[in-house]
C-alpha positions, -999 to +999 in steps of 0.1 A: +505+095+545+482+064+549+453+066+573+435+034+580+397+035+583+397+006+609+421+026+631+399+056+628+368+037+639+387+022+668+401+055+679+367+071+677+353+046+701+381+051+726+380+089+725+342+090+726+343+068+758+369+091+773+348+122+767+316+105+781+334+097+814+341+133+823+330+145+858+293+154+856+296+184+880+316+206+856+297+238+848+302+271+832+285+304+834+248+304+840+250+269+853+251+253+819+273+222+819+306+223+800+298+191+780+266+204+764+283+238+758+311+222+739+287+199+720+266+229+709+294+253+700+319+229+684+303+196+672+268+209+663+278+242+648+306+228+626+284+199+616+257+223+604+282+245+585+304+218+570+285+184+569+251+198+561+263+227+540+297+224+522+297+186+520+262+187+503+275+211+477+306+191+470+285+160+464+269+177+434+304+180+418+314+143+423+309+118+395+281+093+402+305+064+399+324+075+430+294+065+451+293+096+473+315+109+501+330+082+524+324+084+561+357+100+571+371+131+555+370+169+557+333+167+563+342+151+597+360+183+609+333+187+635+342+153+650+379+160+650+375+195+665+353+181+692+378+156+705+407+180+700+391+207+722+387+182+750+423+173+747+435+210+745+415+219+776+428+188+794+392+176+799+399+141+785+430+119+784+435+097+753+458+068+748+492+076+731+482+060+698+450+080+697+470+112+703+492+104+673+462+097+651+444+128+663+474+149+656+474+136+620+437+143+616+441+178+629+470+185+606+450+172+576+420+193+585+440+224+588+462+220+557+443+203+529+410+205+511+385+176+511+401+143+518+389+107+520+405+079+540+404+043+528+421+012+542+452+016+520+452+051+506+442+086+515+429+109+487+434+146+492+423+176+472+431+213+470+410+237+489+384+257+469+396+290+454+362+305+461+339+299+491+311+324+499+288+320+528+264+339+551+253+335+587+223+312+592+194+333+605+185+329+642+216+308+650+237+317+680+269+297+675+282+311+643+267+285+619+269+295+583+255+283+550+268+287+514+254+316+495+264+339+467+238+361+449+257+366+417+284+340+412+293+304+423+294+300+461+320+272+457+347+270+430+379+250+424+410+256+404+398+232+376+367+253+371+343+231+389+317+252+406+284+251+426+258+278+428+240+281+461+214+306+472+207+309+510+219+273+514+199+259+485+220+243+458+207+254+424+216+250+387+237+278+373+207+292+353+189+301+385+217+326+393+228+336+358+197+336+337+164+327+355+134+326+332+097+318+333+102+290+308+129+273+329+109+277+361+078+261+344+096+229+336+116+227+369+103+198+390+123+206+422+102+228+445+132+245+462+150+252+430+118+266+415+112+288+446+148+302+444+144+310+408+111+328+413+126+348+441+155+358+418+129+372+393+106+386+420+072+373+427+054+403+412+074+400+380+069+362+378+032+365+384+029+390+355+052+371+331+037+337+338+002+350+336-009+334+369-046+337+375-056+351+409-082+328+425-087+347+459-069+370+483-075+379+519-058+398+547-035+375+567-049+375+602-017+366+619+004+390+599-006+426+602-005+445+569+001+413+549-020+396+523-026+360+513-030+354+476-042+322+460-033+316+423-041+288+399-011+265+394+008+274+362+007+249+333+038+227+335+041+226+372+027+191+372-008+181+385-037+203+395-032+226+424-029+261+436-001+284+447-005+303+480+016+334+481+022+346+517+047+367+537+069+351+563+058+359+598+094+363+610+120+387+598+152+376+582+186+387+596+185+417+573+152+428+587+132+419+557+103+394+555+103+371+525+074+363+504+071+326+496+048+304+475+033+271+488+019+244+466-016+235+479-043+212+467-064+224+438-097+220+457-091+253+475-108+285+463-103+304+495-069+318+505-077+315+542-087+278+538-054+272+519-034+290+546-051+270+573-045+238+555-007+244+557-010+244+595-035+216+597-063+240+605-096+250+589-098+284+573-122+295+601-097+286+628-068+301+609-087+334+607-086+336+645-048+336+647-034+366+666+003+361+655+019+338+630+056+331+630 
């Protein structure tokens, strides 16, 4: 099958115009319009799960010379589903040639793995043999993110694999063998944070020999403490690490501890915490509730 990118772009323009011209007085329960409902539940939710999640992980497996993922492909499933749901519900009428093309796109999305459409050729791949995900906290439309605590979150038949923790793409050592030495030389803040969380902050503090500069009760977080540590050697530049507890609970009911890199000028945990919110330590100390 050959899918032409120019035809795709033209069809997209026609179908988008057809969707935009639906009667504005359509509504669903609670008086919420049907158009924004479909946008939120189909386009936005699939875009978050696939385009922002799975596509990002697959990019890490692609050779640099490929130049990234082209515009059209499996990562565009949210766009295809969006137009298809309008057609299925008879909310939009498309031209015959657009229906033919949309049928082909739906069939591709339902039957193959990642695919890329060029002017003269369509490249298709097998679906992954392993795909682990978890619900994204505080989302209401079923959005998911890649996650596997012990093994690759995404794996293919040729052995290619990507490790992902709570949506953060990490090197395999973060999952399989996190260590203080590897954390020390890691420059990516998110990877470093994920690796420390694997070890546990208390264990990391002891093993890395972090020096406590100051601690204080967190005024907006009852029963929680702010801890300010000197930045470990190897993290790059002078600074401090502020260890705090998230003000909101995760889906499992737990509240995560997290470390923030703050300027080295701080000797007060309250001042450092206030700085992360653009406040002085004195103003931060007056908070009643932090989220």
